PLY file of the C-alpha trace (Angstrom):
ply
format ascii 1.0
element vertex 184
property float x
property float y
property float z
element edge 183
property int vertex1
property int vertex2
end_header
-32.46 -22.76 19.81
-35.16 -21.20 21.96
-36.44 -17.72 21.26
-35.95 -15.46 24.25
-38.07 -12.41 24.90
-36.07 -9.24 24.33
-35.56 -6.96 27.34
-37.84 -3.95 27.57
-36.04 -0.65 27.01
-37.21 1.74 29.72
-35.12 4.71 28.63
-32.25 5.82 26.39
-30.03 8.82 26.93
-26.74 10.10 25.53
-24.27 10.25 28.43
-21.11 11.28 26.52
-20.32 12.63 23.09
-17.33 13.50 20.95
-16.94 14.62 17.37
-17.12 10.98 16.21
-18.97 9.01 18.89
-21.97 9.18 21.19
-22.27 6.90 24.21
-25.82 5.94 25.04
-27.12 4.58 28.35
-29.98 2.06 28.15
-32.15 1.23 31.14
-33.50 -2.30 30.60
-35.88 -4.72 32.26
-35.32 -8.40 31.45
-38.13 -10.96 31.22
-37.31 -12.23 34.72
-37.79 -8.72 36.17
-34.10 -7.90 36.63
-33.24 -4.30 35.74
-29.85 -3.27 34.41
-28.26 -0.25 32.78
-26.08 -0.93 29.73
-23.91 1.48 27.78
-23.24 1.28 24.07
-22.09 3.36 21.17
-25.24 5.05 19.88
-26.14 3.46 16.53
-25.16 5.71 13.63
-27.06 3.75 11.01
-23.91 3.49 8.87
-22.38 0.15 8.08
-19.03 -0.67 6.50
-17.29 -2.95 4.01
-13.96 -4.78 3.96
-12.55 -6.39 0.85
-10.00 -9.16 0.31
-8.54 -8.17 -3.08
-6.93 -11.01 -5.05
-4.91 -10.17 -8.15
-4.90 -12.21 -11.34
-1.32 -13.25 -10.54
-2.42 -14.69 -7.19
-1.48 -11.98 -4.69
-3.53 -10.53 -1.86
-3.45 -6.73 -1.65
-3.28 -5.36 1.88
-2.74 -1.89 3.28
-0.61 -0.71 6.15
-2.13 2.30 7.86
-1.92 4.10 11.17
-4.45 2.97 13.80
-5.02 5.47 16.60
-6.47 2.76 18.87
-3.23 0.78 18.97
-0.98 3.78 18.28
0.92 1.94 15.56
0.74 0.95 11.90
-1.45 -2.09 11.26
-1.63 -4.41 8.28
-5.11 -5.25 7.03
-7.48 -5.30 4.10
-9.02 -2.19 2.49
-12.16 -1.07 4.29
-14.44 1.87 4.84
-17.88 3.20 5.65
-20.83 2.89 3.31
-21.88 6.41 2.36
-25.57 7.40 2.58
-27.37 6.20 -0.56
-24.63 3.68 -1.45
-25.02 -0.07 -1.65
-22.31 -2.22 -0.06
-20.90 -3.22 -3.47
-20.66 0.43 -4.58
-18.86 1.35 -1.36
-16.52 -1.62 -1.80
-15.44 -0.54 -5.30
-15.07 3.09 -4.18
-12.93 2.12 -1.16
-10.73 -0.15 -3.29
-10.10 2.73 -5.69
-9.35 5.13 -2.82
-7.10 2.82 -0.83
-5.27 0.59 -3.33
-5.88 2.28 -6.71
-7.84 -0.70 -8.05
-11.49 -1.31 -8.85
-13.09 -4.78 -8.97
-15.43 -6.26 -11.55
-16.24 -9.20 -9.27
-17.31 -8.85 -5.63
-18.36 -11.92 -3.68
-20.05 -11.30 -0.31
-18.51 -13.63 2.28
-20.16 -12.72 5.59
-21.65 -9.83 7.51
-19.97 -9.35 10.90
-20.41 -7.19 14.00
-17.27 -6.09 15.83
-18.52 -6.16 19.45
-22.29 -6.65 19.63
-22.42 -5.75 23.34
-21.31 -2.22 22.48
-21.77 -1.64 18.74
-24.58 -2.25 16.27
-22.79 -1.39 13.03
-22.26 -4.23 10.59
-19.41 -4.84 8.18
-19.83 -6.82 4.96
-16.74 -8.86 4.13
-16.16 -9.42 0.40
-13.75 -11.17 -1.91
-12.70 -8.78 -4.69
-11.43 -10.20 -8.00
-11.00 -9.19 -11.62
-9.22 -6.03 -10.50
-8.50 -3.09 -12.79
-6.42 0.05 -12.21
-8.40 3.14 -11.23
-7.80 5.61 -8.41
-10.01 7.98 -6.47
-9.02 10.58 -3.89
-9.53 9.14 -0.41
-9.78 10.72 3.03
-6.60 9.21 4.46
-4.18 11.76 5.97
-1.18 10.09 4.29
-0.68 7.65 1.42
-1.36 4.06 2.45
1.38 1.49 1.97
0.11 -1.28 -0.33
1.47 -4.74 0.47
1.36 -7.62 -2.03
1.17 -10.97 -0.25
1.22 -14.30 -2.13
-2.13 -16.06 -1.80
-0.23 -19.35 -1.52
1.30 -18.03 1.73
-1.89 -16.42 3.07
-2.02 -18.47 6.28
1.38 -17.03 7.26
-0.42 -13.71 7.77
-2.03 -15.23 10.87
1.35 -15.17 12.66
2.47 -11.79 11.28
2.83 -9.26 14.11
1.14 -6.37 12.28
-1.83 -8.43 11.03
-3.99 -8.60 14.16
-7.32 -6.91 13.42
-10.09 -9.45 14.07
-12.12 -8.33 11.05
-9.15 -8.77 8.70
-8.43 -12.21 10.14
-12.07 -13.20 9.71
-12.11 -11.83 6.14
-8.96 -13.79 5.29
-10.34 -17.05 6.71
-13.69 -16.61 4.93
-11.94 -15.81 1.62
-9.64 -18.84 1.93
-12.62 -21.07 2.71
-14.50 -19.73 -0.33
-11.50 -20.13 -2.65
-10.82 -23.67 -1.41
-14.47 -24.69 -2.00
-14.30 -23.17 -5.47
-11.41 -25.43 -6.51
0 1
1 2
2 3
3 4
4 5
5 6
6 7
7 8
8 9
9 10
10 11
11 12
12 13
13 14
14 15
15 16
16 17
17 18
18 19
19 20
20 21
21 22
22 23
23 24
24 25
25 26
26 27
27 28
28 29
29 30
30 31
31 32
32 33
33 34
34 35
35 36
36 37
37 38
38 39
39 40
40 41
41 42
42 43
43 44
44 45
45 46
46 47
47 48
48 49
49 50
50 51
51 52
52 53
53 54
54 55
55 56
56 57
57 58
58 59
59 60
60 61
61 62
62 63
63 64
64 65
65 66
66 67
67 68
68 69
69 70
70 71
71 72
72 73
73 74
74 75
75 76
76 77
77 78
78 79
79 80
80 81
81 82
82 83
83 84
84 85
85 86
86 87
87 88
88 89
89 90
90 91
91 92
92 93
93 94
94 95
95 96
96 97
97 98
98 99
99 100
100 101
101 102
102 103
103 104
104 105
105 106
106 107
107 108
108 109
109 110
110 111
111 112
112 113
113 114
114 115
115 116
116 117
117 118
118 119
119 120
120 121
121 122
122 123
123 124
124 125
125 126
126 127
127 128
128 129
129 130
130 131
131 132
132 133
133 134
134 135
135 136
136 137
137 138
138 139
139 140
140 141
141 142
142 143
143 144
144 145
145 146
146 147
147 148
148 149
149 150
150 151
151 152
152 153
153 154
154 155
155 156
156 157
157 158
158 159
159 160
160 161
161 162
162 163
163 164
164 165
165 166
166 167
167 168
168 169
169 170
170 171
171 172
172 173
173 174
174 175
175 176
176 177
177 178
178 179
179 180
180 181
181 182
182 183
Protein backbone atom coordinates (compact mmCIF):
# COMPACT_ATOMS: atom_id res chain seq x y z
CA UNK A 1 0.00 0.00 0.00
CA UNK A 2 1.27 3.45 -0.86
CA UNK A 3 1.96 6.01 1.82
CA UNK A 4 -0.10 9.14 1.30
CA UNK A 5 0.92 12.52 2.61
CA UNK A 6 -1.31 13.58 5.47
CA UNK A 7 -3.41 16.72 4.95
CA UNK A 8 -2.08 19.90 6.51
CA UNK A 9 -4.17 21.15 9.43
CA UNK A 10 -4.65 24.88 8.95
CA UNK A 11 -6.74 25.46 12.07
CA UNK A 12 -8.68 23.75 14.85
CA UNK A 13 -11.52 25.25 16.84
CA UNK A 14 -14.20 23.97 19.21
CA UNK A 15 -17.57 24.75 17.60
CA UNK A 16 -19.89 23.05 20.13
CA UNK A 17 -19.56 21.67 23.62
CA UNK A 18 -21.61 19.80 26.20
CA UNK A 19 -20.82 18.33 29.58
CA UNK A 20 -19.45 15.19 27.89
CA UNK A 21 -18.40 16.13 24.36
CA UNK A 22 -16.63 18.83 22.38
CA UNK A 23 -17.05 19.12 18.62
CA UNK A 24 -13.97 20.40 16.85
CA UNK A 25 -13.80 21.91 13.36
CA UNK A 26 -10.62 21.21 11.36
CA UNK A 27 -9.65 23.26 8.33
CA UNK A 28 -7.49 21.04 6.11
CA UNK A 29 -5.48 21.29 2.91
CA UNK A 30 -4.90 18.02 1.07
CA UNK A 31 -1.75 17.25 -0.93
CA UNK A 32 -3.58 18.06 -4.18
CA UNK A 33 -4.44 21.56 -2.89
CA UNK A 34 -8.10 20.89 -2.12
CA UNK A 35 -9.28 22.53 1.11
CA UNK A 36 -12.04 21.07 3.27
CA UNK A 37 -13.47 21.59 6.73
CA UNK A 38 -14.11 18.43 8.76
CA UNK A 39 -15.82 18.09 12.13
CA UNK A 40 -14.94 15.50 14.74
CA UNK A 41 -15.30 14.79 18.40
CA UNK A 42 -12.33 16.53 20.02
CA UNK A 43 -9.90 13.83 21.19
CA UNK A 44 -10.13 13.30 24.95
CA UNK A 45 -7.00 11.19 25.21
CA UNK A 46 -8.96 8.46 27.02
CA UNK A 47 -9.33 5.03 25.54
CA UNK A 48 -11.56 2.15 26.60
CA UNK A 49 -11.70 -1.61 27.08
CA UNK A 50 -14.29 -4.29 26.35
CA UNK A 51 -14.02 -7.82 27.68
CA UNK A 52 -15.52 -11.12 26.55
CA UNK A 53 -15.74 -13.01 29.87
CA UNK A 54 -15.85 -16.80 29.58
CA UNK A 55 -16.64 -18.86 32.67
CA UNK A 56 -14.99 -22.15 33.56
CA UNK A 57 -18.30 -23.89 32.80
CA UNK A 58 -18.31 -22.48 29.26
CA UNK A 59 -20.68 -19.52 29.46
CA UNK A 60 -20.23 -16.00 28.12
CA UNK A 61 -21.17 -13.27 30.58
CA UNK A 62 -22.96 -10.32 29.02
CA UNK A 63 -24.72 -7.29 30.47
CA UNK A 64 -27.99 -5.67 29.53
CA UNK A 65 -27.91 -1.94 30.15
CA UNK A 66 -29.74 1.17 29.03
CA UNK A 67 -28.25 2.95 26.02
CA UNK A 68 -29.33 6.57 25.63
CA UNK A 69 -28.33 6.60 21.95
CA UNK A 70 -30.88 3.93 20.99
CA UNK A 71 -33.26 4.71 23.87
CA UNK A 72 -33.53 1.04 24.84
CA UNK A 73 -31.76 -1.71 26.76
CA UNK A 74 -28.91 -3.31 24.81
CA UNK A 75 -27.11 -6.60 25.33
CA UNK A 76 -23.32 -6.48 25.14
CA UNK A 77 -20.06 -7.25 26.85
CA UNK A 78 -18.70 -5.38 29.90
CA UNK A 79 -16.81 -2.25 28.92
CA UNK A 80 -15.58 1.07 30.19
CA UNK A 81 -13.08 3.89 30.02
CA UNK A 82 -9.46 3.52 31.04
CA UNK A 83 -8.89 5.87 33.97
CA UNK A 84 -5.87 8.22 33.95
CA UNK A 85 -2.79 6.28 35.10
CA UNK A 86 -4.38 2.87 34.43
CA UNK A 87 -3.17 0.29 31.95
CA UNK A 88 -5.76 -1.41 29.74
CA UNK A 89 -5.52 -4.67 31.71
CA UNK A 90 -6.06 -2.87 35.03
CA UNK A 91 -9.11 -1.09 33.62
CA UNK A 92 -10.43 -4.39 32.25
CA UNK A 93 -10.28 -6.12 35.65
CA UNK A 94 -11.80 -3.08 37.38
CA UNK A 95 -14.68 -2.87 34.88
CA UNK A 96 -15.37 -6.61 35.18
CA UNK A 97 -15.61 -6.26 38.96
CA UNK A 98 -17.89 -3.21 38.65
CA UNK A 99 -20.20 -4.60 35.98
CA UNK A 100 -20.42 -8.37 36.52
CA UNK A 101 -18.92 -8.90 40.00
CA UNK A 102 -16.02 -10.96 38.63
CA UNK A 103 -12.30 -10.35 38.24
CA UNK A 104 -10.10 -12.19 35.73
CA UNK A 105 -6.69 -13.77 36.22
CA UNK A 106 -6.22 -14.16 32.46
CA UNK A 107 -6.73 -11.35 29.93
CA UNK A 108 -5.90 -11.93 26.29
CA UNK A 109 -5.80 -8.84 24.06
CA UNK A 110 -7.70 -9.60 20.84
CA UNK A 111 -7.68 -6.34 18.85
CA UNK A 112 -7.69 -2.59 19.23
CA UNK A 113 -10.61 -0.96 17.38
CA UNK A 114 -11.85 2.54 16.57
CA UNK A 115 -15.61 3.08 16.48
CA UNK A 116 -15.86 5.65 13.66
CA UNK A 117 -12.44 6.98 12.64
CA UNK A 118 -13.93 9.82 10.58
CA UNK A 119 -15.35 11.34 13.77
CA UNK A 120 -13.61 9.75 16.78
CA UNK A 121 -10.00 9.04 17.71
CA UNK A 122 -10.54 7.01 20.88
CA UNK A 123 -9.49 3.38 20.76
CA UNK A 124 -11.00 0.37 22.49
CA UNK A 125 -8.97 -2.71 23.38
CA UNK A 126 -11.00 -5.91 23.04
CA UNK A 127 -9.97 -8.71 25.41
CA UNK A 128 -10.88 -12.28 26.21
CA UNK A 129 -11.26 -12.66 30.00
CA UNK A 130 -10.83 -16.10 31.57
CA UNK A 131 -10.03 -17.68 34.92
CA UNK A 132 -12.73 -15.56 36.54
CA UNK A 133 -13.11 -15.13 40.29
CA UNK A 134 -15.85 -13.45 42.33
CA UNK A 135 -15.10 -9.90 43.45
CA UNK A 136 -17.24 -6.78 43.21
CA UNK A 137 -16.49 -3.07 43.11
CA UNK A 138 -18.92 -0.16 43.19
CA UNK A 139 -19.50 1.08 39.64
CA UNK A 140 -20.92 4.29 38.22
CA UNK A 141 -24.02 2.76 36.64
CA UNK A 142 -27.31 4.43 37.66
CA UNK A 143 -29.01 1.04 38.16
CA UNK A 144 -27.84 -2.55 38.62
CA UNK A 145 -26.88 -4.19 35.33
CA UNK A 146 -28.62 -7.39 34.32
CA UNK A 147 -26.02 -10.15 33.89
CA UNK A 148 -26.83 -12.66 31.16
CA UNK A 149 -25.16 -16.09 30.96
CA UNK A 150 -24.98 -17.32 27.37
CA UNK A 151 -23.61 -20.76 26.44
CA UNK A 152 -20.36 -20.42 24.51
CA UNK A 153 -21.48 -23.35 22.34
CA UNK A 154 -24.38 -21.15 21.14
CA UNK A 155 -22.36 -17.93 20.81
CA UNK A 156 -23.06 -17.44 17.10
CA UNK A 157 -26.79 -17.26 17.89
CA UNK A 158 -26.07 -13.91 19.52
CA UNK A 159 -25.50 -12.49 16.03
CA UNK A 160 -29.23 -12.80 15.29
CA UNK A 161 -30.42 -11.70 18.76
CA UNK A 162 -32.36 -8.43 18.51
CA UNK A 163 -30.73 -6.78 21.54
CA UNK A 164 -27.15 -7.72 20.59
CA UNK A 165 -26.38 -5.12 17.92
CA UNK A 166 -23.45 -3.01 19.11
CA UNK A 167 -20.68 -3.26 16.50
CA UNK A 168 -17.93 -3.40 19.13
CA UNK A 169 -19.61 -6.31 20.95
CA UNK A 170 -20.09 -8.17 17.67
CA UNK A 171 -16.44 -7.61 16.77
CA UNK A 172 -15.31 -8.72 20.25
CA UNK A 173 -17.42 -11.89 19.98
CA UNK A 174 -16.04 -12.77 16.54
CA UNK A 175 -12.43 -12.12 17.62
CA UNK A 176 -12.90 -14.21 20.79
CA UNK A 177 -14.46 -17.10 18.84
CA UNK A 178 -11.61 -16.98 16.31
CA UNK A 179 -9.03 -17.04 19.13
CA UNK A 180 -10.75 -19.91 20.96
CA UNK A 181 -11.10 -21.94 17.75
CA UNK A 182 -7.38 -21.49 16.94
CA UNK A 183 -6.51 -22.52 20.48
CA UNK A 184 -8.24 -25.91 20.11
